[in-house]
N, CA, C and O of each residue as an XYZ file, in Angstrom:
464
protein
N      19.562     19.325    -10.355
C      20.937     19.582    -10.910
C      21.347     18.058    -10.759
O      20.931     17.393     -9.810
N      22.043     17.618    -11.572
C      23.104     16.863    -11.233
C      24.484     17.427    -10.605
O      24.833     18.606    -10.541
N      25.377     15.944    -10.030
C      26.281     16.493     -9.735
C      27.810     16.740    -10.603
O      28.896     17.139    -10.183
N      27.337     16.290    -12.072
C      27.984     16.154    -13.495
C      27.888     17.939    -13.247
O      28.921     18.476    -12.846
N      26.886     18.654    -13.444
C      26.772     19.488    -13.816
C      27.531     20.784    -12.638
O      27.464     21.922    -13.103
N      27.816     20.739    -12.041
C      29.029     21.499    -10.996
C      29.855     21.931    -11.138
O      30.809     21.385    -10.584
N      30.165     23.242    -11.982
C      31.531     23.556    -12.451
C      31.454     25.412    -11.253
O      30.563     25.947    -10.593
N      33.035     25.787    -11.589
C      33.202     26.958    -10.573
C      32.173     27.967    -11.274
O      31.631     28.648    -10.403
N      31.689     28.313    -12.673
C      30.690     29.215    -13.328
C      29.306     29.420    -12.660
O      28.788     30.457    -12.244
N      28.723     27.781    -12.676
C      27.589     27.352    -11.985
C      27.333     27.013    -10.341
O      26.404     26.446     -9.766
N      28.860     27.759     -9.752
C      28.356     27.225     -8.454
C      27.730     28.101     -7.707
O      27.372     27.600     -6.641
N      27.318     29.728     -7.888
C      26.499     29.955     -7.210
C      24.754     29.124     -7.541
O      24.000     28.578     -6.735
N      24.629     29.302     -8.767
C      23.328     27.929     -8.794
C      22.878     27.101     -7.931
O      21.861     27.070     -7.239
N      23.944     26.299     -8.085
C      24.043     24.877     -7.417
C      24.078     25.235     -5.441
O      23.350     24.650     -4.640
N      24.692     25.875     -5.222
C      24.391     26.437     -3.626
C      23.128     26.772     -3.540
O      22.461     26.140     -2.721
N      22.520     27.735     -4.263
C      21.188     28.000     -4.116
C      20.177     26.790     -4.107
O      19.341     26.575     -3.229
N      20.416     25.990     -5.314
C      19.608     24.577     -5.203
C      20.129     23.820     -4.274
O      19.503     22.769     -4.137
N      20.956     23.932     -3.639
C      21.286     22.999     -2.555
C      20.361     23.628     -0.900
O      19.701     23.069     -0.024
N      20.757     24.886     -1.142
C      19.918     26.070     -0.230
C      18.289     25.755     -0.120
O      17.755     25.836      0.987
N      17.687     25.475     -1.029
C      16.199     25.472     -1.450
C      15.965     23.935     -0.808
O      14.962     23.769     -0.115
N      16.770     22.946     -1.006
C      17.238     21.292     -0.881
C      16.568     21.547      0.639
O      15.437     21.185      0.963
N      17.458     22.202      1.433
C      17.960     22.024      2.640
C      16.643     22.573      3.509
O      16.043     22.025      4.434
N      16.412     23.910      2.841
C      14.789     24.303      3.397
C      13.743     23.261      3.429
O      13.301     22.861      4.506
N      13.312     22.787      2.256
C      12.384     21.259      2.076
C      12.412     20.669      3.071
O      11.525     20.348      3.861
N      13.804     20.460      3.043
C      14.139     18.790      4.515
C      13.498     19.631      5.739
O      12.770     19.019      6.521
N      13.673     20.633      5.882
C      13.959     21.318      7.230
C      12.361     21.540      7.374
O      11.923     21.386      8.514
N      11.529     21.848      6.461
C      10.144     22.177      6.880
C       9.746     21.058      7.290
O       9.266     21.049      8.424
N       9.806     19.731      6.509
C       9.111     18.462      6.473
C       9.904     17.622      7.869
O       9.373     16.624      8.356
N      11.327     18.226      8.451
C      11.807     17.475      9.218
C      10.794     18.420     10.507
O      10.462     17.624     11.385
N      10.393     19.509     10.723
C       9.461     20.496     11.711
C       8.116     19.899     11.705
O       7.516     19.767     12.772
N       7.658     19.574     10.724
C       6.073     19.075     10.513
C       6.243     17.541     11.200
O       5.329     16.769     11.488
N       7.078     17.425     11.300
C       7.466     16.031     11.530
C       7.066     14.931     10.725
O       6.562     13.889     11.143
N       7.335     15.244      9.470
C       6.631     14.338      8.037
C       8.369     13.764      7.963
O       9.284     14.226      8.645
N       8.480     12.661      6.953
C       9.137     12.376      6.058
C       9.394     12.666      4.166
O       8.680     12.937      3.200
N      10.360     12.495      4.347
C      10.263     12.698      3.063
C       9.772     11.723      2.324
O      10.004     10.636      2.852
N       8.802     11.584      0.655
C       8.065     10.695      0.127
C       9.059      9.796     -0.616
O       9.394     10.215     -1.723
N       9.645      8.524     -0.171
C      10.361      7.675     -1.019
C       9.397      6.640     -1.961
O       8.705      5.908     -1.254
N       9.194      6.408     -3.648
C       8.666      5.503     -3.920
C       9.215      4.299     -3.732
O      10.286      4.104     -4.306
N       8.592      3.106     -2.828
C       9.260      2.422     -2.828
C       9.109      1.158     -4.316
O       8.224      1.198     -5.171
N      10.248      0.138     -4.236
C       9.838     -0.551     -5.609
C       8.662     -1.739     -4.742
O       8.506     -1.918     -3.534
N       7.951     -2.423     -5.978
C       7.319     -3.014     -5.674
C       7.872     -4.512     -6.530
O       8.025     -4.756     -7.727
N       8.023     -5.132     -5.585
C       9.175     -6.354     -6.186
C       7.571     -8.133     -5.930
O       6.673     -8.706     -5.313
N       8.262     -8.029     -6.782
C       6.742     -9.410     -7.312
C       6.962    -10.700     -6.502
O       7.945    -11.257     -6.991
N       6.513    -11.352     -5.562
C       7.460    -13.147     -5.239
C       6.596    -14.141     -5.972
O       5.732    -13.731     -6.748
N       6.719    -14.973     -5.837
C       6.103    -16.294     -6.955
C       5.395    -17.110     -5.555
O       5.216    -16.695     -4.409
N       5.197    -17.964     -5.963
C       3.442    -18.566     -5.074
C       4.239    -19.011     -3.456
O       3.749    -18.971     -2.327
N       5.575    -19.411     -3.886
C       5.681    -20.317     -2.382
C       6.045    -19.396     -1.481
O       6.595    -19.862     -0.483
N       5.857    -17.758     -1.537
C       6.200    -16.754     -0.816
C       4.869    -16.170     -0.513
O       4.726    -15.363      0.406
N       3.812    -16.600     -1.336
C       2.650    -16.235     -1.378
C       1.997    -17.187     -0.517
O       1.511    -16.752      0.527
N       1.909    -18.367     -0.772
C       1.677    -19.214      0.063
C       1.740    -19.188      1.565
O       0.828    -19.304      2.384
N       3.424    -18.954      1.787
C       3.859    -18.446      3.345
C       3.256    -17.043      3.910
O       3.021    -16.945      5.114
N       3.031    -16.049      3.096
C       2.192    -15.212      3.791
C       0.961    -15.367      3.884
O       0.383    -14.865      4.848
N       0.305    -16.034      2.997
C      -1.616    -15.873      3.670
C      -1.477    -17.334      4.125
O      -2.690    -17.538      4.184
N      -1.028    -18.314      4.432
C      -1.272    -19.535      4.990
C      -1.933    -20.591      4.482
O      -2.736    -21.318      5.066
N      -1.565    -20.641      3.379
C      -2.285    -21.790      2.665
C      -1.392    -22.320      1.472
O      -0.362    -21.961      0.901
N      -2.107    -23.130      1.403
C      -1.077    -25.028      0.505
C      -1.303    -24.053     -1.065
O      -2.158    -23.246     -1.430
N      -0.237    -24.546     -1.607
C      -0.285    -24.316     -3.299
C      -1.513    -24.662     -3.874
O      -2.249    -23.768     -4.290
N      -1.886    -26.036     -3.966
C      -3.263    -26.149     -4.081
C      -4.398    -25.211     -4.541
O      -4.946    -24.736     -5.536
N      -4.409    -25.249     -2.874
C      -5.147    -23.754     -2.367
C      -5.186    -22.911     -3.146
O      -6.207    -22.689     -3.796
N      -3.812    -22.056     -3.313
C      -3.596    -20.724     -3.746
C      -4.235    -21.220     -5.103
O      -5.432    -21.109     -5.370
N      -3.435    -21.690     -5.790
C      -3.806    -22.347     -7.493
C      -5.656    -22.062     -7.704
O      -6.278    -21.339     -8.482
N      -6.037    -22.880     -6.757
C      -7.512    -22.869     -6.918
C      -8.443    -21.272     -6.794
O      -9.487    -20.817     -7.264
N      -7.176    -20.731     -5.726
C      -8.136    -19.199     -5.602
C      -7.945    -18.268     -6.842
O      -8.656    -17.321     -7.179
N      -6.710    -18.802     -7.502
C      -6.475    -18.441     -8.442
C      -7.146    -18.349     -9.899
O      -7.208    -17.428    -10.713
N      -7.649    -19.738     -9.907
C      -8.620    -20.593    -10.742
C      -9.896    -19.977    -11.223
O     -10.601    -19.985    -12.233
N      -9.849    -19.153     -9.397
C     -11.723    -18.647     -9.289
C     -11.674    -17.482     -9.154
O     -12.732    -16.964     -8.797
N     -10.268    -16.398     -9.405
C      -9.871    -15.356     -9.551
C     -10.632    -14.628     -8.325
O     -11.576    -13.879     -8.576
N     -10.269    -14.826     -7.175
C     -10.572    -14.860     -5.972
C      -9.493    -14.353     -5.278
O      -9.788    -13.991     -4.139
N      -7.990    -14.168     -5.691
C      -7.109    -13.745     -4.987
C      -6.333    -13.060     -5.818
O      -6.135    -13.682     -6.861
N      -5.770    -11.928     -5.760
C      -5.083    -10.638     -6.525
C      -3.243    -11.397     -7.266
O      -2.129    -11.540     -6.762
N      -3.929    -11.728     -8.841
C      -2.437    -12.826     -8.884
C      -1.885    -11.931    -10.540
O      -2.586    -11.335    -11.358
N      -1.176    -12.046    -10.533
C      -0.577    -11.613    -12.224
C       0.122    -12.987    -12.710
O       0.497    -13.917    -11.996
N       0.194    -12.866    -14.098
C       0.176    -14.139    -14.961
C       1.831    -13.728    -16.404
O       1.848    -12.763    -17.168
N       2.661    -14.554    -16.323
C       3.694    -14.109    -17.374
C       4.189    -15.308    -17.641
O       4.850    -16.029    -16.893
N       3.736    -15.561    -19.090
C       3.835    -16.627    -19.194
C       3.261    -18.016    -18.654
O       2.142    -18.408    -18.987
N       3.950    -18.609    -17.949
C       3.275    -20.235    -16.971
C       3.479    -19.616    -15.276
O       2.992    -20.208    -14.313
N       4.194    -18.476    -15.172
C       4.859    -18.485    -13.736
C       3.648    -17.271    -13.327
O       3.468    -16.233    -13.962
N       2.933    -17.681    -12.174
C       2.653    -16.390    -11.361
C       3.381    -16.058    -10.431
O       4.328    -16.666     -9.931
N       2.638    -14.391    -10.012
C       3.034    -13.768     -9.205
C       2.222    -12.768     -8.788
O       1.285    -12.183     -9.333
N       2.838    -12.653     -7.527
C       2.203    -11.932     -6.507
C       2.521    -10.709     -6.030
O       3.738    -10.616     -5.874
N       1.776     -9.484     -5.658
C       2.430     -8.514     -4.876
C       1.962     -8.449     -3.303
O       0.757     -8.462     -3.052
N       2.843     -8.385     -2.348
C       2.662     -8.895     -0.757
C       1.466     -7.889     -0.264
O       0.430     -8.228      0.308
N       1.820     -6.734     -0.584
C       0.828     -5.582     -0.416
C      -0.630     -6.199     -0.775
O      -1.489     -6.291      0.102
N      -0.798     -6.495     -1.723
C      -1.943     -6.853     -2.462
C      -2.743     -8.487     -1.637
O      -3.868     -8.903     -1.358
N      -1.588     -8.855     -1.550
C      -2.130    -10.015     -0.378
C      -2.764     -9.605      1.098
O      -3.785     -9.944      1.696
N      -1.686     -8.731      1.388
C      -2.255     -8.237      2.908
C      -3.074     -7.811      3.037
O      -3.725     -8.002      4.064
N      -3.654     -6.661      1.647
C      -4.885     -5.782      1.739
C      -5.923     -7.427      1.388
O      -6.667     -7.652      2.342
N      -6.020     -8.269      0.488
C      -6.884     -8.928      0.653
C      -7.301     -9.808      1.705
O      -8.368    -10.305      2.066
N      -5.960     -9.837      2.122
C      -6.606    -10.731      3.412
C      -7.646     -9.736      4.137
O      -8.859     -9.922      4.227
N      -6.817     -8.499      4.700
C      -7.677     -7.435      5.239
C      -9.442     -7.655      5.032
O     -10.261     -7.907      5.916
N      -9.673     -7.468      3.595
C     -10.918     -7.222      2.992
C     -12.199     -8.358      3.755
O     -13.405     -8.146      3.878
N     -11.269     -9.760      4.235
C     -12.014    -10.996      4.955
C     -12.254    -11.072      6.044
O     -12.730    -12.102      6.522
N     -12.003    -10.046      6.723
C     -12.352     -9.443      7.827
C     -13.863     -9.806      8.744
O     -14.807     -9.047      8.528
N     -14.007    -10.619      9.455
C     -15.232    -10.862     10.031
C     -15.928     -9.811     11.068
O     -15.078     -9.312     11.806
N     -17.033     -9.422     11.274
C     -16.987     -8.659     12.105
C     -17.471     -9.031     13.679
O     -18.221     -9.960     13.976
N     -16.888     -8.128     14.557
C     -17.066     -8.791     16.009
C     -18.873     -8.528     16.214
O     -19.670     -8.045     15.410
N     -19.073     -9.001     17.459
C     -20.653     -9.045     17.601
C     -20.836     -7.359     18.010
O     -21.668     -6.796     17.298
N     -20.372     -6.747     18.741
C     -20.128     -5.450     19.103
C     -20.287     -4.781     17.663
O     -21.332     -4.234     17.311
N     -19.318     -4.865     16.985
C     -19.894     -4.160     15.139
C     -20.855     -4.407     14.807
O     -21.498     -3.578     14.164
N     -21.413     -5.760     15.126
C     -22.741     -6.250     13.998
C     -24.027     -5.302     15.085
O     -24.695     -4.385     14.609
N     -24.127     -5.655     16.213
C     -24.424     -4.867     17.268
C     -24.885     -3.090     16.860
O     -25.935     -2.568     16.486
N     -23.997     -2.753     17.054
C     -23.757     -1.230     16.591
C     -24.168     -0.421     15.476
O     -24.396      0.787     15.425
N     -24.229     -1.469     14.436
C     -24.597     -1.148     13.342
C     -26.142     -1.323     12.745
O     -26.816     -0.687     11.934
N     -26.384     -2.646     13.652
C     -27.909     -2.832     13.704
C     -28.504     -1.568     14.773
O     -29.727     -1.451     14.707
N     -28.064     -0.960     15.389
C     -28.838      0.420     16.211
C     -28.459      1.344     15.161
O     -29.348      2.158     14.910
N     -27.891      1.405     14.791
C     -27.495      2.509     13.939
C     -28.530      2.530     12.815
O     -29.372      3.411     12.991
N     -28.697      1.813     11.726
C     -29.347      1.112     10.974
C     -30.927      1.584     11.766
O     -31.669      2.411     11.236
N     -31.166      1.091     12.728
C     -32.833      1.307     12.997
C     -32.984      2.629     14.023
O     -34.050      3.008     14.510
N     -31.523      3.309     14.258
C     -32.185      4.732     14.170
C     -32.490      5.536     13.106
O     -33.203      6.535     13.012
N     -31.741      4.849     12.219
C     -31.809      5.636     10.690
C     -32.869      5.538     10.166
O     -33.447      6.427      9.541
N     -33.334      4.178     10.410
C     -35.149      4.050      9.902
C     -36.366      5.172     10.713
O     -37.207      5.947     10.259
N     -36.011      4.846     11.898
C     -36.923      5.094     13.010
C     -37.210      6.850     12.643
O     -38.337      7.332     12.535
N     -35.868      7.653     12.485
C     -35.876      8.881     12.242
C     -36.781      9.319     10.928
O     -37.685     10.149     11.031
N     -36.373      8.549      9.450
C     -37.039      8.543      8.771
C     -38.258      8.770      8.292
O     -38.570      9.482      7.337
N     -39.039      8.039      9.100
C     -40.647      7.464      9.460
C     -41.424      8.351     10.263
O     -42.652      8.275     10.313
N     -40.601      9.375     11.030
C     -41.176     10.569     11.688
C     -41.558     11.641     11.234
O     -42.010     12.504     11.987
C-alpha cells in the first residue's frame, strides 16, 4: 500500500495493512531474524580491485586476459564486484596438513570398507 492511497475512506484498510506488517516484523524479531533487504551490487574499478586482492594492475590485467578472475567489461572499461573477488580468493585456499591427513584417512577407510 502506498502512502498516497491513504484517505478517510480507506483508513480501515490502511490500518489493517499496518497491523499485518507489524505482526510480520514482530515474528521476525522473536525468531531473531532481520528483514531481508536486497543490497545493491555496486561495481568497482580496477584500482579498487587491485587493492582488494593485493595485486598490481599488470597482474590483474593478466588474470583477466587468462580468464582466471571474475570481471565484466563494458566498452574499454573493466568492472568487478567485491563479493565475487572475495569469493575468488576464498576458492584458492590451501589445505592444512591436518585437513589433508583427515581426507586421506577418510578415503582410506572408505576404500577399505568397500573391499570387505
